[in-house]
N, C-alpha and C positions, 0 to 999 in steps of 0.2 A: 627626261627624254632629250635626244640630240635635236637642235636647231636644224632646220631644213633649207633656211634662206641662203646659206653661204654659197657662192660660186668659187670658182677656181682661178678666175683671169687676175691677173696683176702681179703674182709672184712675191717677190720681196717687196716691190713698190707699194705693195697693197698694205703692208703694216703702217709705212709712213703716211699714206692718205688715210687710214682708219685711226691714226693719232690726230689726223686734221679735223677729221668728222667729230671726234670727242672733244676736241678743244672748242668746235663751233658749237657743238651740241650743250657743252657746259656753260657757255655764254649766251646761248639765244634760245635754249629749250628746244623739246622735241617738235613742237609744231613748226618752229620757225627756222629749222635747220634744213637748207634747201642745196640743191646742188651748187647754184651759183655762189653760195656762200663758202662752201668747201673748197670749190674750184679757186675762189680768192686766197683763201687762207692756205692751202695745200700748194698751191702753183700747179694744178693739174686740170687738164681740159674737161668742160662737162661732158663731152663725148667719150671721154675715157673713164669718168666715174660711171654712166651710164652702162658701158662695156662691163664695168666691174662688178657693178650691184644690180643693174636693171633698172630698179626704181628707188626714189629717195627714201621710202619707207624701210625697204630692205638694206639700204646703206646705214641709216640710223641705226637699226636694230642689231645690224651685225657689228657696229661700233660698241654698243651697249654690250653685246655679248662677249666681245674681246676683252673689254674693260673690266668686266664682272670675272672672268675668267683670269685675269692677271691678279686680281686681289685675293681670288682662292689660292693661286699658286703661291703668292706671296706669304699667305698663312701657314702654308705647307713648309715653304724653307724656314719660316720662324720657328715653327713646332720641331723641325728636324735638328735645329743649331742648339736645342736647350733639352738636357736629360732630366732635369729635376722638373717635377710636374707643376710645383706651384710657380717656380720662377718662369717655367715656359707659358703658363696661364697669363702671367704678368705680362711677358714679352707680346703675348697675342692680343692682349687688351692695348698695350701700347701701340703695336702696329695699327690697329682699329682706330685708335684715338688720333694719331698723327698721320692720317692720310691728307693728300693735298686738298686743297679747295676745288679744284676742278675734278678730284675724283669723288669728293662729297656731292658735287653737282650731277655729275653723271649717274651716280647711284641713284639720287632721288628722280632723276629724270626716268632711269629703268624702272624703278618702283610704280611711279605712274602710269607709264606706258603697259605695265605688266596687268594692271587693273582692267584694260580694256582690249587686250590682245590675248586671245586664248593660247596661240603657240608661246609666246614670250611669258605668260603666266606659268606655263607648264616648265618652261625652263628655269624660270625663277625659282620655282621649287626646288629643282634640281641643284641649283646654285646654293640654295639655302643649306640644303642637305649637305654640299660639301663644305660649305663655309664653316659650319658649326662643327663639323667631324672632328677637327683637331682640340677643339675645346672641350667637348664630350669624352675624348679619348684621354686628355690629361686629367679631368676630374676623375674618371674611372680608374686610371692608373694610380693617381694619388691615394685614394680610397685602398685599392689593392695593397698598396705598400704601407699601409697604416699612416700615411702623412696626413691624410684628411679622415674626418669622422663626419660625413654629410648629414645635415639634418633632413634632407629633401631628396628626392631621386635626382641623378645627375643629369638627365634631360632637362627635368623642370627649372633646375638650377642655372642650366647652360642658357637655357631660352629666356630666363629673366636677365640674365647678363646680356644677351645679343638684343635684346628688347630695349635695353637702357642704351647700349651703343648706337642702336639705330636711331633712338629718340634724340641723342646728342647730335648727330648729323643733321636731321632735320632743324633744330635750334642753330646750327652754325651756318647752314645754307642759308636760313633766314636772317643772319647775322645778328641774332639775338644776343646781347651781352651776357646773358646768364643762361646756364651756370657756366662759370669759368672753366675751361677746360682741365687746368691743373688740380683746381678744387674738386670739380666732378671726379678726376681720376682717384684722388686719395679717398673719397667717400665711397666710391664705387668698388675699390680693391678691399677696403676695410669690411664692408658688408658683405662682399663676396667671401672673404675670408672667414668670416662668422658663419654663413650659410654652410662652408665647406667643413668647418670645424678643424682649420688649418693649426696644426702642431705648434707649440711655442718655439720649437727647435727651428722651424722653417725661417729662412732669412728674410728680412722685410723687403717691402716693394718700392724702395726708392729706387729713382731713375739716376743713372750715372753719366748720361750725356748733356 
């Protein structure tokens, strides 16, 4: 369902302000992101923030909405750029694994907040459906082409993959040294390939950057 908290004031300047909100949110957390903090970070008056968003809560929630929308849009771009289903899946995984630290922090704050806010929780379910869509589409396309011989349902395999990626985000936000992202990637893609029954002719999943 669409969020109802967005206002229209601010125009193009609103995007820059929301970036400042997200930066403060990543550094201070949902509960400690105040108008004063965003005003200092973004160089915009508190009265302007109140005009744009109405309340502190609406300001922070809109920033989380915009940030998660950006991540979904980025996955769409990655998906559209790669025709081969397996290489597309690898690119989608790499996009998820190489989010910035601030993005990971905002995502965790979004998940935390969605547990306690009915409207945000409903929006979280919609975001999750859009986020997983390119993964499921690639799995199904690979199976239809005969490139994959999945051992399980496409949705179940995709859910397991996304759960692993979300778990790594939590580890990294907590600055836990394990698992190392590069090693995690290799193990994850190897196991994912086995679950999909990726054919031997499929190219390896090494990174070139």
